[in-house]
Wavefront OBJ file of the C-alpha trace (Angstrom):
o trace
v -0.088 -0.286 -0.120
v 1.235 3.355 -0.798
v -0.157 6.981 -0.141
v 1.367 9.890 -1.939
v 0.338 13.519 -0.991
v -0.358 15.753 -3.829
v -1.988 18.497 -2.289
v -2.981 20.193 0.960
v 0.150 19.288 2.505
v 2.154 22.300 4.708
v -0.609 24.409 3.257
v -4.331 24.622 3.463
v -5.446 24.301 -0.027
v -5.706 21.958 -3.233
v -6.650 18.824 -1.232
v -5.728 15.679 -3.017
v -4.318 12.393 -1.563
v -3.599 9.047 -3.813
v -3.868 5.914 -2.316
v -2.561 2.765 -4.071
v -3.793 -0.619 -2.852
v -4.226 -3.777 -4.268
v -3.326 -2.740 -7.725
v -6.127 0.140 -7.524
v -5.796 3.888 -7.166
v -7.791 5.664 -5.062
v -7.812 9.494 -4.925
v -9.052 11.224 -1.829
v -10.530 14.917 -2.749
v -9.538 16.620 -5.963
v -9.280 20.508 -4.941
v -8.091 23.504 -6.793
v -4.855 24.946 -5.442
v -5.423 28.584 -4.363
v -2.464 30.884 -4.320
v -0.860 33.432 -6.788
v -2.383 33.758 -9.957
v 0.545 32.132 -12.302
v 1.093 29.407 -9.893
v -2.379 28.617 -9.393
v -3.102 28.129 -13.084
v -0.119 25.997 -13.678
v -0.680 23.656 -10.543
v -4.464 23.286 -11.290
v -4.072 22.829 -15.016
v -1.515 19.891 -14.808
v -2.754 17.188 -12.502
v 0.354 15.381 -10.663
v -0.799 11.838 -11.720
v -2.601 10.237 -14.789
v -6.092 10.976 -14.393
v -7.184 7.951 -16.452
v -5.349 5.630 -14.050
v -7.424 6.553 -11.174
v -10.352 3.856 -10.213
v -12.006 5.999 -7.952
v -12.531 9.504 -6.362
v -13.546 9.862 -2.691
v -14.890 13.374 -2.040
v -14.971 14.480 1.759
v -16.966 17.481 0.905
v -17.805 20.286 -1.376
v -15.632 23.292 -0.705
v -13.526 24.196 -3.677
v -10.180 23.418 -2.309
v -11.383 19.939 -1.921
v -13.715 19.585 -4.896
v -12.789 22.209 -7.374
v -10.555 20.344 -9.748
v -12.785 17.686 -10.482
v -13.882 18.990 -13.826
v -10.285 18.882 -15.003
v -9.986 15.453 -13.546
v -12.620 14.324 -15.823
v -11.557 16.224 -18.627
v -8.235 14.656 -18.493
v -9.527 11.162 -18.571
v -11.011 9.828 -15.224
v -13.834 7.790 -16.042
v -14.542 6.312 -12.609
v -17.259 6.868 -10.010
v -17.088 10.045 -7.736
v -18.565 8.930 -4.292
v -19.555 11.544 -1.772
v -22.835 12.436 0.500
v -25.819 13.436 -1.151
v -25.767 16.971 0.003
v -22.089 17.188 -1.162
v -23.237 16.203 -4.491
v -26.038 18.908 -4.685
v -23.356 21.715 -3.367
v -21.058 20.580 -5.925
v -23.534 21.223 -8.606
v -23.932 24.780 -7.774
v -20.193 25.270 -6.654
v -18.536 23.900 -9.764
v -20.744 25.688 -11.949
v -19.713 28.889 -10.243
v -15.961 27.978 -10.276
v -16.400 27.921 -14.136
v -17.809 31.157 -14.528
v -15.038 32.418 -12.330
v -12.503 31.057 -14.414
v -13.926 32.487 -17.559
v -14.154 35.809 -16.372
v -10.658 35.642 -14.777
v -9.388 34.286 -18.106
v -10.886 36.859 -20.076
v -9.499 39.582 -17.988
v -5.933 38.326 -18.285
v -6.295 37.716 -22.049
v -7.144 41.466 -22.607
v -3.700 42.073 -21.028
v -1.944 39.547 -22.905
v -3.428 40.789 -26.243
v -1.855 44.178 -25.719
v 1.461 42.420 -25.325
v 1.158 40.049 -27.803
v 1.364 36.994 -25.574
v -0.366 33.833 -26.385
v -3.765 33.583 -25.057
v -4.962 31.279 -21.900
v -7.645 28.816 -21.534
v -9.743 28.255 -18.606
v -8.609 25.069 -16.579
v -12.175 23.900 -17.495
v -15.380 24.960 -18.868
v -19.055 24.782 -18.060
v -19.526 21.962 -20.300
v -16.557 20.081 -18.533
v -18.427 20.745 -15.229
v -21.954 19.376 -16.395
v -20.264 16.300 -17.934
v -18.343 15.720 -14.595
v -21.573 15.769 -12.640
v -22.579 12.617 -14.408
v -19.844 10.532 -12.443
v -21.298 11.434 -9.119
v -22.554 8.820 -6.743
v -24.224 9.786 -3.246
v -24.234 7.556 -0.115
v -25.487 8.333 3.465
v -23.772 8.603 6.688
v -22.751 5.325 8.589
v -23.566 3.112 5.562
v -20.770 0.902 4.365
v -20.198 0.671 0.409
v -17.959 -1.474 -1.377
v -15.972 0.456 -3.787
v -14.138 -2.385 -5.521
v -13.309 -5.971 -4.239
v -11.793 -6.007 -0.974
v -12.151 -2.226 -0.155
v -15.246 -0.551 1.345
v -15.781 3.017 2.518
v -18.113 4.651 5.271
v -18.884 8.388 5.467
v -19.177 9.899 9.339
v -20.476 13.194 9.768
v -17.656 15.579 10.043
v -19.864 18.635 11.219
v -17.829 21.188 8.879
v -20.466 22.239 6.216
v -23.307 20.457 4.982
v -22.514 17.028 3.991
v -18.971 17.012 5.055
v -17.747 13.663 5.737
v -14.735 11.969 7.498
v -13.782 8.744 5.004
v -13.162 5.366 6.738
v -11.754 3.025 3.946
v -11.464 -0.541 5.184
v -9.172 -2.508 3.311
v -8.272 -6.348 2.752
v -4.602 -5.797 1.681
v -3.437 -8.305 -0.245
v 0.170 -7.863 0.132
v -0.035 -8.354 3.979
v -3.081 -10.322 3.824
v -4.526 -8.246 6.712
v -7.648 -5.867 7.362
v -6.384 -2.336 7.440
v -8.613 0.592 8.421
v -7.658 4.120 6.842
v -9.222 7.223 8.386
v -9.391 10.544 6.552
v -10.870 13.292 8.365
v -11.510 15.542 5.688
v -12.193 19.045 7.490
v -13.233 18.463 11.082
v -16.166 20.725 12.238
v -16.424 22.237 15.700
v -18.873 20.689 18.705
v -22.118 22.793 19.431
v -22.501 24.451 15.984
v -25.581 26.244 15.410
v -27.135 23.979 12.335
v -24.962 21.102 11.961
v -24.569 17.916 14.159
v -21.250 17.304 16.091
v -18.269 15.551 14.353
v -18.300 11.835 14.842
v -15.904 10.327 17.165
v -14.166 7.366 15.771
v -12.324 4.873 18.026
v -10.136 2.646 15.686
v -7.583 3.401 12.974
v -4.630 2.082 11.706
v -3.534 4.995 9.437
v -4.811 8.466 10.116
v -4.905 11.215 7.432
v -6.098 14.485 9.799
v -6.475 18.164 9.129
v -4.269 20.709 11.158
v -5.895 24.139 9.937
v -6.039 25.313 13.333
v -3.573 22.684 14.949
v -1.889 25.896 16.909
v -4.909 28.012 17.757
v -8.101 28.091 19.884
v -11.106 29.604 18.992
v -13.384 31.987 20.876
v -16.694 30.188 22.084
v -19.602 30.113 19.613
v -21.852 31.792 22.340
v -19.801 34.820 22.660
v -20.039 35.205 18.584
v -23.762 35.224 19.020
v -23.588 37.905 21.773
v -21.162 39.991 19.800
v -23.458 39.891 16.623
v -26.222 41.158 18.742
v -24.067 43.979 20.228
v -22.849 44.826 16.614
v -26.618 44.846 14.935
v -27.915 47.188 17.557
v -25.064 49.402 17.778
v -24.927 50.079 14.238
v -28.812 50.510 14.294
v -28.346 53.212 16.889
v -26.186 55.114 14.752
v -28.630 54.690 11.862
v -26.100 52.862 9.723
v -26.119 49.779 7.626
v -24.044 46.272 8.700
v -22.218 44.935 5.675
v -21.032 41.567 6.120
v -18.729 39.881 3.427
v -19.383 36.311 4.028
v -18.403 32.707 2.277
v -21.568 31.818 0.616
v -21.487 28.174 1.814
v -21.936 27.580 5.587
v -20.895 30.952 6.910
v -23.925 32.725 5.243
v -26.595 30.024 6.445
v -25.284 30.283 9.970
v -25.452 33.893 10.050
v -29.104 33.889 8.822
v -29.961 31.512 11.369
v -28.356 33.588 14.303
v -30.297 36.546 13.130
v -33.274 34.628 12.935
v -33.286 33.531 16.494
v -32.105 37.093 17.799
v -35.132 38.437 15.983
v -37.304 35.578 17.502
v -36.418 36.423 21.045
v -36.295 40.118 20.329
v -32.797 40.766 21.020
v -32.631 42.815 17.748
v -35.373 44.268 16.071
v -37.931 42.479 14.158
v -38.488 45.524 11.847
v -34.622 45.222 10.811
v -34.419 44.395 7.009
v -31.700 41.508 6.364
v -30.639 40.918 3.099
v -28.714 38.179 1.388
v -27.483 39.530 -1.652
v -25.415 36.523 -3.501
v -27.056 33.923 -6.112
v -24.598 31.159 -4.958
v -25.603 31.595 -1.203
v -29.417 31.588 -2.245
v -28.759 28.659 -4.117
v -27.009 26.915 -1.214
v -29.687 27.896 1.373
v -31.965 26.157 -0.768
v -29.841 23.103 -0.519
v -29.619 23.414 3.098
v -33.277 23.178 3.206
v -33.244 20.005 1.457
v -31.014 18.224 3.862
v -32.462 17.733 7.386
v -30.483 14.766 7.990
v -27.376 17.045 8.749
v -29.424 19.039 11.630
v -28.892 18.879 14.995
v -31.412 18.471 17.730
v -31.624 21.956 18.469
v -32.523 22.939 14.998
v -35.391 20.293 15.133
v -36.827 22.115 18.405
v -36.579 25.682 17.060
v -38.432 24.560 13.740
v -41.060 23.017 15.901
v -41.736 26.288 17.665
v -40.970 28.857 15.105
v -44.046 30.358 13.038
v -42.152 30.425 9.824
v -40.922 26.804 9.947
v -37.830 27.753 8.111
v -34.617 28.238 9.512
v -33.604 30.794 6.901
v -36.728 32.728 6.252
v -38.505 35.434 8.741
v -40.745 38.325 8.123
v -37.872 41.042 7.411
v -35.452 38.258 5.451
v -35.000 39.235 1.689
v -32.826 37.118 -0.958
v -31.823 39.299 -3.829
v -30.851 37.373 -6.817
v -30.990 39.733 -9.752
v -28.609 42.362 -10.351
v -31.353 45.003 -10.508
v -32.507 44.033 -6.734
v -28.910 44.123 -5.740
v -28.475 47.751 -7.152
v -31.687 48.690 -5.375
v -29.774 48.191 -2.235
v -27.628 51.454 -2.849
v -30.758 53.449 -2.328
v -31.464 52.224 1.356
v -31.535 54.919 3.707
v -32.451 53.107 7.055
v -30.548 50.590 8.940
v -30.178 47.269 7.409
v -28.024 44.048 7.453
v -26.519 43.244 3.854
v -24.746 39.798 3.715
v -22.871 39.387 0.353
v -20.072 37.316 -1.070
v -17.076 36.968 -1.741
v -16.072 36.283 2.102
v -12.507 37.800 1.550
v -14.269 40.718 -0.521
v -11.917 39.895 -3.702
v -14.687 39.685 -6.102
v -18.756 39.753 -6.069
v -21.378 42.112 -5.135
v -19.689 42.712 -1.749
v -17.520 45.090 -3.611
v -20.175 47.337 -4.586
v -21.602 47.304 -1.273
v -18.394 48.267 0.371
v -17.955 50.974 -2.180
v -20.983 52.384 -1.397
v -20.928 52.370 2.391
v -17.339 52.235 3.658
v -16.700 56.056 3.676
v -19.966 56.307 5.949
v -18.956 56.293 9.742
v -22.414 55.290 10.739
v -21.974 52.049 8.935
v -20.216 48.929 10.168
v -18.298 46.195 8.203
v -18.479 43.042 9.806
v -15.779 40.525 9.436
v -16.752 37.028 10.018
v -14.066 34.636 8.688
v -10.178 34.471 8.273
v -8.892 36.997 5.641
v -5.849 35.966 3.640
v -2.997 38.269 3.205
v -3.111 40.751 0.181
v -6.852 40.567 0.053
v -9.125 43.608 0.609
v -10.803 41.876 3.519
v -7.419 41.712 5.095
v -6.641 45.431 4.341
v -10.000 46.250 5.961
v -9.567 44.010 9.197
v -6.121 45.942 9.552
v -8.101 49.198 9.203
v -6.040 50.502 6.677
v -7.110 54.653 6.207
v -7.548 54.257 2.385
v -8.371 50.917 0.518
v -8.776 50.254 -3.156
v -12.029 49.160 -4.612
v -12.366 48.601 -8.456
v -9.043 50.372 -8.901
v -10.208 53.561 -6.983
v -9.388 54.623 -3.565
v -11.980 55.165 -0.679
v -11.483 56.284 2.584
v -12.362 53.394 5.366
v -14.475 55.432 7.905
v -17.105 52.708 8.530
v -16.602 50.976 11.904
v -14.905 47.549 11.468
v -15.663 44.617 13.721
v -14.180 41.135 13.625
v -16.179 38.071 15.097
v -13.959 34.843 14.835
v -16.482 32.433 16.705
v -18.230 31.409 13.451
v -15.228 29.384 12.245
v -16.081 25.915 10.590
v -12.915 24.208 11.782
v -11.881 22.618 14.809
v -9.233 24.337 16.879
v -6.251 22.691 18.387
v -8.408 21.394 21.520
v -11.028 20.421 19.544
v -8.770 18.463 17.062
v -6.952 16.617 19.919
v -10.012 15.747 21.551
v -11.257 14.193 18.575
v -7.748 12.221 18.008
v -7.850 11.438 21.786
v -10.972 9.204 21.263
v -9.086 6.622 19.278
v -8.867 3.735 21.618
v -6.635 2.004 19.097
v -3.860 4.564 18.261
v -3.068 4.514 14.304
v 0.276 2.843 13.711
v 0.816 5.637 11.040
v -0.397 9.336 11.115
v -0.280 11.986 8.696
v -0.812 15.618 9.285
v -2.253 17.480 6.273
v -4.353 20.438 5.561
v -2.415 23.077 7.569
v 0.264 25.748 7.557
v 3.705 24.167 8.775
v 3.434 25.470 12.026
v -0.028 24.540 12.667
v 0.726 21.014 10.995
v 4.056 20.721 13.176
v 2.276 21.717 16.328
v -0.428 19.326 15.882
v 2.068 16.523 15.116
v 3.692 17.408 18.494
v 0.214 17.074 20.354
v -0.488 13.539 18.722
v 2.850 12.345 19.996
v 2.085 13.644 23.445
v -1.330 11.606 23.221
v 0.929 8.618 22.533
v 0.874 8.266 18.741
v 3.853 6.924 17.236
v 5.075 7.420 13.540
v 3.345 10.944 13.240
v 4.472 12.567 9.764
v 4.174 15.989 8.103
v 4.316 15.339 4.550
v 6.028 17.549 1.963
v 4.411 17.903 -1.526
v 4.642 15.054 -3.749
v 6.231 12.653 -0.734
v 4.737 9.335 -0.765
v 5.056 6.584 1.988
v 4.959 2.870 1.522
v 2.980 1.000 4.320
l 1 2 3 4 5 6 7 8 9 10 11 12 13 14 15 16 17 18 19 20 21 22 23 24 25 26 27 28 29 30 31 32 33 34 35 36 37 38 39 40 41 42 43 44 45 46 47 48 49 50 51 52 53 54 55 56 57 58 59 60 61 62 63 64 65 66 67 68 69 70 71 72 73 74 75 76 77 78 79 80 81 82 83 84 85 86 87 88 89 90 91 92 93 94 95 96 97 98 99 100 101 102 103 104 105 106 107 108 109 110 111 112 113 114 115 116 117 118 119 120 121 122 123 124 125 126 127 128 129 130 131 132 133 134 135 136 137 138 139 140 141 142 143 144 145 146 147 148 149 150 151 152 153 154 155 156 157 158 159 160 161 162 163 164 165 166 167 168 169 170 171 172 173 174 175 176 177 178 179 180 181 182 183 184 185 186 187 188 189 190 191 192 193 194 195 196 197 198 199 200 201 202 203 204 205 206 207 208 209 210 211 212 213 214 215 216 217 218 219 220 221 222 223 224 225 226 227 228 229 230 231 232 233 234 235 236 237 238 239 240 241 242 243 244 245 246 247 248 249 250 251 252 253 254 255 256 257 258 259 260 261 262 263 264 265 266 267 268 269 270 271 272 273 274 275 276 277 278 279 280 281 282 283 284 285 286 287 288 289 290 291 292 293 294 295 296 297 298 299 300 301 302 303 304 305 306 307 308 309 310 311 312 313 314 315 316 317 318 319 320 321 322 323 324 325 326 327 328 329 330 331 332 333 334 335 336 337 338 339 340 341 342 343 344 345 346 347 348 349 350 351 352 353 354 355 356 357 358 359 360 361 362 363 364 365 366 367 368 369 370 371 372 373 374 375 376 377 378 379 380 381 382 383 384 385 386 387 388 389 390 391 392 393 394 395 396 397 398 399 400 401 402 403 404 405 406 407 408 409 410 411 412 413 414 415 416 417 418 419 420 421 422 423 424 425 426 427 428 429 430 431 432 433 434 435 436 437 438 439 440 441 442 443 444 445 446 447 448 449 450 451 452 453 454 455 456 457 458 459 460 461 462 463 464 465 466 467 468
């Protein structure tokens, strides 16, 4: 048996790990690498393996850094099954199409510059047609159900509690070389306990081989309860100033949690029931519809809320508005009363949020609420740093709006939560591999596992392979 780490090692992007067992090749995730534009294009366009040789793809969840290069995989010759949960398949249907649209837009922009310099034109990594073709290969299975993917190899998905449909993957193998039963656990991205909508991550008690994420392997999060209290405070403070609350938010997961949190605050009269709340993101609107379709992922608190709520809808209440069309989005520019506007993208790098920032960032009555990590060199990071002047669409604007950051909505387990999850293994894995984390976080988590009695703990480098 061999494991080759083809992405998301010593970094948090481009998840893909290649398992060779019994003469077959199993790919765990097929994510887009996200970095500098040139490096991103080259790495994503050229897969580090022969796509046609892959027998099956196991997909942990729908986030683009885990699923985003699937159309390229199929375009490059892959013809096997793509196995995931039902909700993950539904989310991929909208997210991969959105990815193709973004690529087309970015390539058109780059090609305008390349034409002026008489340089060869670029092609998108994949097209909308490639996305549609790839969706034919998806197979959905439910949590906690064993599914044979090939002779001697079965998989079981367990709820990872990260986003809707997210799964940790247990692969049970009859290893022909050693004539032994082997269980490999791939954590995918682990969520946090006590999340607002989703169930807690499942604890597993046995693994021979472990691949575990380490995004926050060296950091702790603020409690979720304090995040809700801070959200209430920010909403009411902004309303008192007569301003608007502008929230850059990731379309999948974060937006739905925010809407549900605001719904609960309205229901409890902690914020005004007359305050208009807008979700201005077509992708977030589509994702919210998919969240409604998958109650199998909800926790018990959600079912209790639904049984008592007059609307019977987590994501709908009297002043909740979803603005899909460009015309509806532009109309928000003329709002003069307090309102909450939630829009994508989460790091303020593209999408409708740029228009809302441009129109509201110079008014001191308004608040920009940051609810997710902001990568270096993004507009979101510059706003978090409260730089006095920021560029939007190439024009400079004075940052006069109040800026507030709430970190408690993270969808990733922190260090203590990761070690709590690994601590539940009654049988410690013989081999452990730390993935999906920057170097500092991965090595810190590796030390934590060793303190728990784990042996042979490794932090792989890109392209490194291990024979087991």
